[in-house]
N, C-alpha and C positions, 0 to 999 in steps of 0.2 A: 745602712739596715732598709732605708726605704727604696733604693736604687735595688737592691739585692731581691725585695720584695717584688716589686714592680716587673722585674726579670722573670723571674719564676710564676707568676701569674699568669705574664702576657704570654710565657711559653706555654702554661697549662690551657689557657683558654685560646688559644690559636686567633687566627687571623680575623676570625669573623665577629668576635668580639674587640668592645675596646675597653682598656683596664687604665685606670688613672689614680695614681696614689696621691693623697693629701694627707701632710702632716698636722696633727693636731694642734693649733695655736695654743700654746701656755701649758701643755701636757710635758711633763718630765721626758727625759731621752730614754731612760729604761723606766718600767714601772714596776716595783718590787715591793710594794706595801699598800694597804688599803688608804693610806692617805694621799698614796701617788695616784692610785685611782680614781679618788676625789677631787684631783687637780683636774683630771680628763672630762669631768662632766660639761662644764661650760663651752669649751672649743669643741667638744663632740656635738652636744646639741646644737650650736649654732651652725657646724657643718652640715647637719642634717638639715636644717631647716633651709638652708642656703640652696642648697643642693638636691632637694627633694624632688624639683620638678626635672632634672638633668641626667638622671641615671636610672637604672631598672633595678638596680641593688645594692646594699652598702656592704664593706667585710669590717669587720674591727681586725684589723691586723696586730694584736696583742694577745699572746696564748692567755693572759690573765683574763680576756672576755671585759675590760674596763666598762663598766654601764650598760650591758648588752641588753640586760632587761627594759631598761628605761629607753634605749634607742628604739628597741622593737616597739615599744609601746607608742613613743614618738612619731616613728617612721611610718607611713604608707605602703612603703616598699619593701621587701624583703632585707632582713638585716643580718649578717652572718658573723658570728665570731669562730676564731680558729680555733679558739679552744674548745668551745663545744662542737666543733665541726670533726676535730681529730679525735676527739674520745669517741664519738658517735659512728666514724667511719672505721677506727681501731677495732672497736667492739665487733666490727663485723669481719672484719679480716682475720682474726684468731680469737683463742680462747680465754686470753690475758694479753694487758699491755703495761708497759711501764713507759715512765714519762719523765725524762732528762729535762733539769732546770737548771739553770745558772747558779742559784745561791740556796744556801739551806733555809733562807729565812721565807721562801717561798714555799716549803714543802706543803706547809697547813693549809696554803692558800689552794694548792693543787689537789690536796685531800679533800677539801670541800667543795671545790669545783665537782670533780668526779663525782663525789655524793650527791650533789643538786642534780646532774644529769643521768642519776638513778644507776650507775657503773660503777660503784665502788669493789662490788665483788669480781669484777674483771679486771681492777687494777691490780696487777702484780707488786709494783712499787714506785716510788718517787726516787729519783738519784740526781745527783750533783756530780759533773763529771770533773775530775781533780785537774785544775789549770794551771796549779800552785808551780810545778813543776818545768822540766825544758820540753815537753811534749805540746804539739800544736792543740790547736782546739780541735781540728779533723780527728788527730790520735787518741784525743781525752773522751771526746765523743762515743769512738769506737770501743774504747776500753769500758765506758760506762755501760754501753749498750750490750756490750758482751756481757758484763755480770750479770746483767739484768736477764739478759738470757737464760746464762747457765746457772746463776745461784736464784733466781727469783720466778726461775720459767714463764719468762716473758714471752711471747710468740710476735708480738707487735712491740715497736717502738714509737714513741711519740716525743718528737724533738718540741718540748714546751717552752720555745721563746722564738719569736722573730728574728731575732739574731743569728739564729741556726738554721734560718733558710740558704737552702744550697745544699747543706750537707746530708741530706737523707739520700743520697745516691752513693755516698760513702760508706754509710751502714749497710745499704743493700747489697751492694756490690761486696763488702768484706764479710758479712755474716750472713746473707741470705734470707734475712726477715724484711718484712714490710714495714 
């Protein structure tokens, strides 16, 4: 996942910016609960303190934005969470958005997150792609996104997990929605 994030960020930022991805020591590989979020705090704060003078900004590359508010408070540099960034940008790209997330247990967290950012009126739905069958992750994401567009009237699709990095092009190409 870290390699895909690095590749996507580097492609987006271009040659004039240096991107470095650092894994949070002690953090779970997949953050799916508030307890998991708590386990990320010590490592995140240590990384911020260690690298405060080495970088111009920090990105928390987990869609749940674990400990984002505390990180913003601790850092003297900008700290952006991909969850916050994605819902705010989505709110500017269309009237409504849907979030695709890996598990049902994350749905309430996503709903809380969107409420926190004041965008609950623009959220059409939170959907979990069906990965139980024979479909690839790509096809599962496309099916969930298509259902969100057709059934929930979503105009924008948010890939609500860093593990989905790199799949946005498939949805754009197949469905014609950002």
